[in-house]
Backbone as CSV, one residue per row, in Angstrom:
resi,resn,N_x,N_y,N_z,CA_x,CA_y,CA_z,C_x,C_y,C_z
1,MET,-2.189,-28.597,24.493,-0.793,-28.294,24.319,-0.585,-27.221,23.256
2,ARG,-1.315,-27.400,22.148,-1.228,-26.429,21.059,-1.727,-25.050,21.506
3,ALA,-2.745,-25.020,22.321,-3.302,-23.753,22.820,-2.288,-23.031,23.701
4,ILE,-1.527,-23.775,24.484,-0.507,-23.182,25.353,0.603,-22.558,24.514
5,ILE,1.004,-23.242,23.454,2.045,-22.697,22.570,1.548,-21.427,21.891
6,LYS,0.321,-21.438,21.410,-0.248,-20.246,20.767,-0.348,-19.095,21.758
7,LEU,-0.775,-19.398,22.992,-0.888,-18.368,24.014,0.487,-17.798,24.363
8,THR,1.499,-18.651,24.453,2.865,-18.199,24.734,3.384,-17.304,23.621
9,ILE,3.137,-17.688,22.381,3.559,-16.862,21.240,2.836,-15.529,21.245
10,LEU,1.543,-15.524,21.538,0.764,-14.290,21.584,1.272,-13.358,22.688
11,ILE,1.521,-13.916,23.873,2.032,-13.092,24.978,3.411,-12.537,24.632
12,SER,4.275,-13.338,24.040,5.606,-12.875,23.630,5.493,-11.748,22.609
13,PHE,4.599,-11.892,21.669,4.379,-10.866,20.655,3.902,-9.558,21.294
14,ILE,2.982,-9.639,22.237,2.474,-8.447,22.928,3.591,-7.767,23.718
15,VAL,4.424,-8.543,24.409,5.542,-7.976,25.173,6.510,-7.251,24.242
16,ILE,6.806,-7.836,23.086,7.713,-7.197,22.121,7.110,-5.889,21.615
17,ILE,5.836,-5.875,21.312,5.177,-4.650,20.845,5.216,-3.577,21.933
18,LEU,4.905,-3.927,23.180,4.934,-2.951,24.272,6.339,-2.409,24.509
19,ALA,7.352,-3.259,24.397,8.737,-2.806,24.559,9.107,-1.818,23.460
20,ASN,8.682,-2.091,22.224,8.957,-1.164,21.121,8.232,0.160,21.300
21,ILE,7.010,0.111,21.786,6.265,1.353,22.045,6.971,2.167,23.111
22,TYR,7.390,1.524,24.204,8.119,2.217,25.264,9.383,2.853,24.702
23,TYR,10.141,2.099,23.915,11.380,2.623,23.346,11.104,3.833,22.462
24,TYR,10.092,3.756,21.632,9.784,4.857,20.723,9.369,6.108,21.484
25,PHE,8.491,5.964,22.472,7.961,7.133,23.159,8.837,7.636,24.288
26,ASP,9.798,6.867,24.755,10.638,7.334,25.847,12.097,7.433,25.425
27,VAL,12.737,6.327,25.202,14.176,6.314,24.973,14.570,6.960,23.649
28,SER,13.923,6.606,22.549,14.353,7.116,21.248,14.056,8.600,21.078
29,ARG,13.131,9.154,21.850,12.801,10.580,21.723,13.774,11.460,22.485
30,ARG,14.598,10.862,23.332,15.556,11.647,24.095,16.688,12.089,23.185
31,GLU,16.971,13.352,23.242,18.070,13.894,22.471,18.919,14.753,23.386
32,MET,20.112,15.039,22.952,20.990,15.905,23.728,20.522,17.344,23.573
33,ILE,20.185,17.970,24.689,19.813,19.382,24.695,20.789,20.083,25.615
34,ASN,21.479,21.081,25.093,22.447,21.841,25.876,22.307,23.295,25.450
35,CYS,21.638,24.081,26.292,21.341,25.450,25.891,21.458,26.394,27.083
36,GLU,21.505,27.693,26.768,21.549,28.711,27.810,20.894,29.981,27.306
37,SER,20.560,30.840,28.269,19.893,32.066,27.893,20.161,33.164,28.911
38,PRO,20.499,34.355,28.431,20.533,35.486,29.360,19.087,35.883,29.669
39,VAL,18.791,36.108,30.934,17.411,36.414,31.321,17.370,37.585,32.303
40,LEU,16.256,38.266,32.293,15.912,39.267,33.301,14.495,38.908,33.727
41,ILE,14.373,38.395,34.950,13.078,37.918,35.423,12.598,38.814,36.553
42,PRO,11.634,39.714,36.275,11.078,40.537,37.352,10.090,39.724,38.188
43,MET,10.148,39.886,39.488,9.216,39.226,40.412,8.631,40.290,41.334
44,PRO,7.844,41.238,40.786,7.385,42.385,41.576,6.531,42.004,42.781
45,LYS,5.720,40.955,42.683,4.888,40.554,43.820,5.734,40.051,44.982
46,LYS,6.894,39.493,44.660,7.789,38.981,45.699,8.860,40.001,46.071
47,GLY,8.947,41.090,45.297,9.895,42.155,45.603,11.321,41.875,45.169
48,PHE,11.496,41.062,44.127,12.830,40.701,43.660,12.917,40.757,42.139
49,ARG,14.168,40.677,41.649,14.452,40.590,40.216,15.701,39.723,40.068
50,TYR,15.675,38.810,39.074,16.857,38.002,38.776,17.406,38.443,37.427
51,SER,18.708,38.675,37.377,19.387,39.027,36.138,20.606,38.115,36.014
52,GLY,20.670,37.366,34.918,21.812,36.470,34.756,21.612,35.497,33.618
53,ILE,22.241,34.347,33.747,22.185,33.312,32.713,21.640,32.035,33.340
54,ILE,20.718,31.405,32.626,20.212,30.097,33.025,20.576,29.118,31.913
55,GLY,21.192,28.031,32.286,21.553,26.988,31.330,20.802,25.714,31.648
56,MET,20.454,24.963,30.621,19.765,23.682,30.784,20.482,22.638,29.945
57,THR,20.662,21.458,30.524,21.240,20.331,29.797,20.390,19.105,30.063
58,PHE,20.017,18.415,28.995,19.312,17.136,29.086,20.113,16.125,28.282
59,ASN,20.661,15.133,28.972,21.440,14.084,28.315,20.509,12.953,27.879
60,PRO,20.844,12.245,26.816,19.995,11.143,26.348,19.824,10.013,27.371
61,ASN,20.725,9.930,28.372,20.642,8.850,29.357,19.661,9.149,30.501
62,GLY,18.925,10.259,30.418,17.925,10.571,31.438,18.437,11.407,32.588
63,THR,19.625,11.990,32.451,20.158,12.896,33.465,20.253,14.294,32.879
64,GLY,20.319,15.288,33.738,20.428,16.653,33.250,20.868,17.590,34.343
65,MET,20.922,18.878,34.002,21.292,19.886,34.981,20.738,21.246,34.579
66,ALA,20.521,22.069,35.588,20.137,23.465,35.382,21.183,24.305,36.097
67,SER,21.746,25.281,35.405,22.767,26.133,36.010,22.269,27.567,36.071
68,PHE,22.586,28.211,37.186,22.178,29.596,37.424,23.421,30.407,37.740
69,SER,23.610,31.504,37.007,24.744,32.381,37.224,24.251,33.818,37.039
70,GLY,24.107,34.533,38.162,23.604,35.898,38.050,23.402,36.549,39.395
71,GLU,22.528,37.559,39.409,22.248,38.308,40.633,20.762,38.336,40.907
72,LEU,20.429,38.150,42.166,19.068,38.284,42.651,19.033,39.593,43.431
73,THR,18.170,40.517,43.037,18.125,41.842,43.658,16.823,42.030,44.412
74,GLU,16.939,42.442,45.680,15.764,42.809,46.466,15.416,44.238,46.091
75,LEU,14.224,44.453,45.555,13.867,45.739,44.966,13.742,46.862,45.990
76,ASP,13.220,46.593,47.179,13.032,47.647,48.181,14.354,48.232,48.666
77,THR,15.330,47.368,48.916,16.600,47.825,49.496,17.733,47.880,48.483
78,ASN,17.489,47.390,47.284,18.499,47.305,46.223,19.691,46.417,46.641
79,THR,19.427,45.480,47.549,20.440,44.522,47.988,20.551,43.415,46.952
80,THR,21.795,43.074,46.597,21.985,42.018,45.603,22.593,40.783,46.256
81,PHE,22.206,39.631,45.725,22.731,38.341,46.162,23.252,37.622,44.931
82,ASP,24.469,37.108,45.021,25.031,36.345,43.908,24.406,34.954,43.877
83,VAL,24.039,34.519,42.674,23.492,33.176,42.470,24.461,32.431,41.556
84,LEU,25.099,31.407,42.099,26.053,30.592,41.343,25.873,29.142,41.772
85,ARG,24.940,28.443,41.127,24.709,27.055,41.515,24.218,26.217,40.350
86,ILE,24.425,24.929,40.516,24.002,23.942,39.521,23.100,22.936,40.227
87,ILE,22.012,22.598,39.582,21.110,21.568,40.093,21.164,20.390,39.125
88,TYR,21.656,19.269,39.605,21.681,18.036,38.821,20.388,17.280,39.091
89,PHE,19.891,16.566,38.089,18.629,15.843,38.254,18.545,14.677,37.283
90,ASP,17.601,13.800,37.558,17.190,12.769,36.613,15.893,13.259,35.985
91,TYR,15.606,12.808,34.770,14.344,13.212,34.156,13.741,12.042,33.387
92,SER,12.445,12.140,33.235,11.724,11.210,32.364,10.763,12.037,31.528
93,ILE,10.506,11.572,30.319,9.568,12.263,29.441,8.209,11.626,29.670
94,GLU,7.273,12.412,30.163,5.946,11.885,30.469,5.127,11.704,29.189
95,TYR,4.923,12.762,28.462,4.247,12.699,27.177,4.577,13.970,26.421
96,TYR,4.554,13.868,25.113,4.887,14.959,24.207,6.193,15.601,24.642
97,SER,6.169,16.777,25.245,7.401,17.443,25.639,7.406,17.808,27.123
98,TYR,6.606,17.093,27.918,6.577,17.326,29.365,7.595,16.419,30.045
99,PHE,8.499,17.040,30.806,9.551,16.319,31.495,9.259,16.371,32.995
100,THR,9.480,15.259,33.684,9.410,15.240,35.142,10.828,15.135,35.667
101,LEU,11.231,16.116,36.484,12.574,16.156,37.057,12.512,15.602,38.474
102,SER,13.526,14.821,38.849,13.553,14.227,40.190,15.000,13.989,40.622
103,ASN,15.166,13.538,41.854,16.488,13.212,42.429,17.466,14.379,42.304
104,PHE,17.093,15.507,42.878,17.891,16.727,42.770,19.143,16.659,43.642
105,VAL,20.258,17.115,43.071,21.507,17.301,43.815,21.972,18.714,43.505
106,ILE,22.178,19.508,44.553,22.526,20.918,44.377,24.002,21.129,44.689
107,LYS,24.681,21.809,43.777,26.070,22.210,43.986,26.107,23.728,44.014
108,LYS,26.434,24.256,45.186,26.454,25.704,45.393,27.903,26.177,45.417
109,ASN,28.229,27.143,44.566,29.559,27.724,44.511,29.816,28.514,45.801
110,VAL,31.074,28.564,46.235,31.404,29.276,47.482,31.076,30.765,47.393
111,ASN,31.027,31.325,46.204,30.703,32.749,46.033,29.209,33.025,45.936
112,ASP,28.387,31.984,46.018,26.931,32.137,45.983,26.472,32.661,47.343
113,SER,25.895,33.864,47.369,25.473,34.486,48.636,23.967,34.417,48.856
114,THR,23.262,33.653,48.030,21.813,33.537,48.150,21.465,32.422,49.128
115,ASP,20.624,32.742,50.081,20.148,31.758,51.042,19.389,30.651,50.308
116,ASP,19.532,29.404,50.766,18.886,28.261,50.105,17.367,28.396,50.091
117,GLN,16.780,28.845,51.193,15.323,29.007,51.238,14.860,30.086,50.260
118,MET,15.633,31.165,50.140,15.294,32.227,49.189,15.370,31.699,47.759
119,PHE,16.415,30.922,47.466,16.563,30.342,46.129,15.378,29.427,45.816
120,ASN,15.014,28.569,46.766,13.885,27.652,46.560,12.579,28.406,46.374
121,ARG,12.400,29.472,47.112,11.151,30.241,47.040,11.056,31.052,45.747
122,LEU,12.187,31.606,45.307,12.146,32.539,44.177,12.580,31.952,42.836
123,MET,13.541,31.034,42.842,14.155,30.607,41.583,13.748,29.211,41.132
124,PHE,13.893,28.230,42.017,13.679,26.841,41.608,13.198,26.077,42.825
125,ASP,11.923,25.838,42.902,11.312,25.191,44.062,11.634,23.697,44.069
126,LEU,12.352,23.269,45.086,12.736,21.866,45.204,11.911,21.127,46.255
127,SER,10.812,21.729,46.691,10.020,21.132,47.764,9.186,19.944,47.294
128,THR,8.955,19.815,45.995,8.181,18.683,45.493,9.123,17.635,44.904
129,ALA,8.745,16.388,45.023,9.605,15.282,44.578,9.771,15.259,43.055
130,GLY,8.727,15.538,42.317,8.792,15.520,40.855,8.374,16.856,40.283
131,ARG,9.323,17.609,39.810,9.057,18.924,39.239,8.803,18.761,37.751
132,ARG,7.676,19.271,37.243,7.358,19.130,35.817,7.677,20.409,35.067
133,ILE,8.307,20.246,33.916,8.531,21.361,33.000,8.217,20.869,31.595
134,ARG,8.126,21.814,30.715,7.912,21.480,29.305,9.073,22.059,28.512
135,VAL,9.623,21.242,27.629,10.727,21.667,26.773,10.273,21.452,25.336
136,GLU,10.091,22.549,24.628,9.582,22.462,23.259,10.584,23.080,22.297
137,ARG,10.950,22.319,21.270,11.880,22.834,20.259,11.158,23.856,19.393
138,LEU,11.761,25.047,19.270,11.168,26.096,18.444,11.770,26.110,17.044
139,LYS,13.055,26.128,16.980,13.789,26.117,15.711,14.928,25.126,15.859
140,ASP,15.824,25.098,14.906,16.941,24.162,14.977,17.809,24.374,16.206
141,THR,17.892,25.608,16.705,18.808,25.888,17.813,18.127,26.527,19.023
142,ALA,16.811,26.493,19.116,16.126,27.151,20.228,15.080,26.240,20.868
143,PHE,14.928,26.399,22.185,13.947,25.637,22.951,13.165,26.591,23.836
144,LEU,11.878,26.344,23.965,11.040,27.096,24.887,10.938,26.275,26.162
145,ILE,11.368,26.849,27.274,11.304,26.189,28.574,10.112,26.780,29.317
146,GLU,9.198,25.905,29.751,7.970,26.350,30.401,7.742,25.557,31.682
147,ASN,7.028,26.175,32.636,6.501,25.369,33.724,5.112,24.926,33.299
148,THR,4.313,24.383,34.192,3.009,23.875,33.759,2.007,24.983,33.484
149,PHE,2.378,26.246,33.787,1.442,27.355,33.600,1.848,28.335,32.507
150,ASN,3.133,28.708,32.436,3.555,29.709,31.456,4.981,29.475,30.973
151,PRO,5.307,30.129,29.873,6.696,30.090,29.402,7.609,30.785,30.409
152,ILE,8.829,30.283,30.542,9.798,30.902,31.448,10.865,31.644,30.644
153,PHE,11.486,30.932,29.671,12.495,31.587,28.840,12.751,30.760,27.592
154,ILE,13.404,31.381,26.623,13.833,30.702,25.406,15.302,30.408,25.569
155,CYS,15.669,29.168,25.349,17.028,28.696,25.572,17.668,28.414,24.210
156,ILE,18.860,28.969,23.980,19.549,28.829,22.705,20.679,27.795,22.863
157,GLU,20.779,26.860,21.900,21.820,25.840,21.980,23.193,26.464,22.046
158,ARG,24.053,25.838,22.857,25.435,26.311,23.002,26.262,25.787,21.853
């Protein structure tokens, strides 16, 4: 009987420790991030260039959004396409500053003239269920937004 009580107390103690570890590494590390950046992204291999503003928001409750407002230019023909859309998502922090984005909902403005397949191919690929990015704080008001291979842009708090 005494062994069962000790085992129950030990298991309860382990569960409390694991819950605190989860809270520290996931929930308590979430902070409000709301930033934007003017960008010029050349894509010479694909024959395009994006010029505009990209905004990122990460709420402490695990939701966020990426907003795109600018022009996508086809370099050969100098044809421009307006990009005006917001991608809402859920996120989780995997480790350190790597975020996994999922459950995408896209809101496209009526003035957005960019084809959805072109946007997915050139700007933000939604073909995978969990998109990973890295968000690293640089200074008090700046964040480096990266994919798993390279930096994409520096985002300044609004």
